[in-house]
Kinemage of the C-alpha trace (Angstrom):
@kinemage 1
@onewidth
@group {chain A} dominant
@subgroup {mainchain}
@vectorlist {calphas} color= white
{ca met a 1} P 46.428 103.409 124.743
{ca ile a 2} L 49.021 102.589 127.345
{ca asp a 3} L 49.408 105.396 129.889
{ca gly a 4} L 53.191 105.122 129.835
{ca glu a 5} L 53.265 105.721 126.087
{ca ala a 6} L 51.140 108.845 126.370
{ca thr a 7} L 53.355 110.103 129.160
{ca glu a 8} L 56.446 109.539 127.015
{ca ser a 9} L 54.924 111.576 124.191
{ca arg a 10} L 54.123 114.420 126.598
{ca lys a 11} L 57.693 114.290 127.903
{ca ala a 12} L 58.978 114.365 124.337
{ca ala a 13} L 56.904 117.429 123.495
{ca gly a 14} L 58.212 119.078 126.674
{ca leu a 15} L 61.786 118.701 125.421
{ca phe a 16} L 61.126 121.668 123.174
{ca asp a 17} L 60.151 123.982 126.040
{ca lys a 18} L 63.731 125.235 126.266
{ca tyr a 19} L 63.218 126.940 122.913
{ca lys a 20} L 60.223 129.036 124.065
{ca asn a 21} L 62.478 131.946 124.999
{ca asp a 22} L 65.195 131.374 122.426
{ca pro a 23} L 66.311 134.634 120.808
{ca asp a 24} L 66.069 132.982 117.369
{ca pro a 25} L 62.439 133.251 116.161
{ca lys a 26} L 62.952 130.390 113.684
{ca lys a 27} L 63.944 128.031 116.521
{ca arg a 28} L 60.899 129.129 118.533
{ca glu a 29} L 58.645 128.522 115.541
{ca leu a 30} L 60.077 125.099 114.704
{ca ala a 31} L 59.987 123.994 118.341
{ca gly a 32} L 56.307 124.922 118.522
{ca ile a 33} L 55.567 122.997 115.346
{ca trp a 34} L 57.405 119.900 116.570
{ca ala a 35} L 55.797 120.069 120.011
{ca gly a 36} L 52.365 120.365 118.406
{ca ser a 37} L 53.024 117.475 116.058
{ca ile a 38} L 54.166 115.233 118.873
{ca gly a 39} L 51.184 116.337 120.933
{ca leu a 40} L 48.867 115.233 118.133
{ca gln a 41} L 50.505 111.813 118.184
{ca asp a 42} L 49.740 111.677 121.901
{ca val a 43} L 46.087 112.559 121.296
{ca asp a 44} L 45.903 109.640 118.867
{ca gly a 45} L 47.405 107.324 121.477
{ca leu a 46} L 50.695 107.022 119.628
{ca ser a 47} L 54.199 107.483 120.940
{ca val a 48} L 57.193 108.878 119.093
{ca ser a 49} L 60.608 107.327 118.782
{ca ser a 50} L 63.768 108.754 120.256
{ca tyr a 51} L 65.077 108.871 116.682
{ca leu a 52} L 62.295 111.261 115.669
{ca ile a 53} L 63.035 113.457 118.681
{ca glu a 54} L 66.727 113.505 117.731
{ca leu a 55} L 65.849 114.541 114.177
{ca ala a 56} L 63.425 117.191 115.440
{ca ile a 57} L 66.103 118.759 117.628
{ca arg a 58} L 68.583 118.708 114.756
{ca asn a 59} L 65.962 120.430 112.603
{ca ile a 60} L 65.261 123.072 115.242
{ca glu a 61} L 68.984 123.696 115.632
{ca gly a 62} L 69.301 124.218 111.875
{ca glu a 63} L 71.516 121.192 111.295
{ca ile a 64} L 69.057 119.571 108.870
{ca thr a 65} L 66.048 120.711 106.858
{ca ile a 66} L 62.564 119.239 107.112
{ca lys a 67} L 63.174 117.568 103.729
{ca glu a 68} L 66.247 115.887 105.199
{ca val a 69} L 64.188 114.810 108.226
{ca glu a 70} L 61.670 113.225 105.871
{ca ala a 71} L 64.375 111.418 103.877
{ca leu a 72} L 66.115 110.149 107.013
{ca ile a 73} L 62.839 108.828 108.444
{ca gln a 74} L 61.992 107.072 105.185
{ca glu a 75} L 65.456 105.512 105.061
{ca tyr a 76} L 65.199 104.467 108.711
{ca tyr a 77} L 61.911 102.636 108.196
{ca lys a 78} L 63.093 101.129 104.920
{ca asn a 79} L 66.058 99.665 106.800
{ca gln a 80} L 63.810 98.497 109.657
{ca lys a 81} L 61.559 96.713 107.164
{ca asn a 82} L 64.535 95.022 105.484
{ca glu a 83} L 65.905 93.824 108.842
{ca asn a 84} L 62.619 92.102 109.676
């Protein structure tokens, strides 16, 4: 694992700290789930993309559902594979 990658994942998980005191319990719950998920990636020595963080924030904010997050990620990697 590269230390910089682990640090980036910790920073990414910290982006959700602003939701800890949000008056909306659903936002607090989703932020905790996303932070935990990103933290698990860090434990495994993996880093997350800025695209995933963007989708996570959109999910927390209620702009997209988790099913839409899944579909967008699948489409993103399908396109990445086709470009290579």
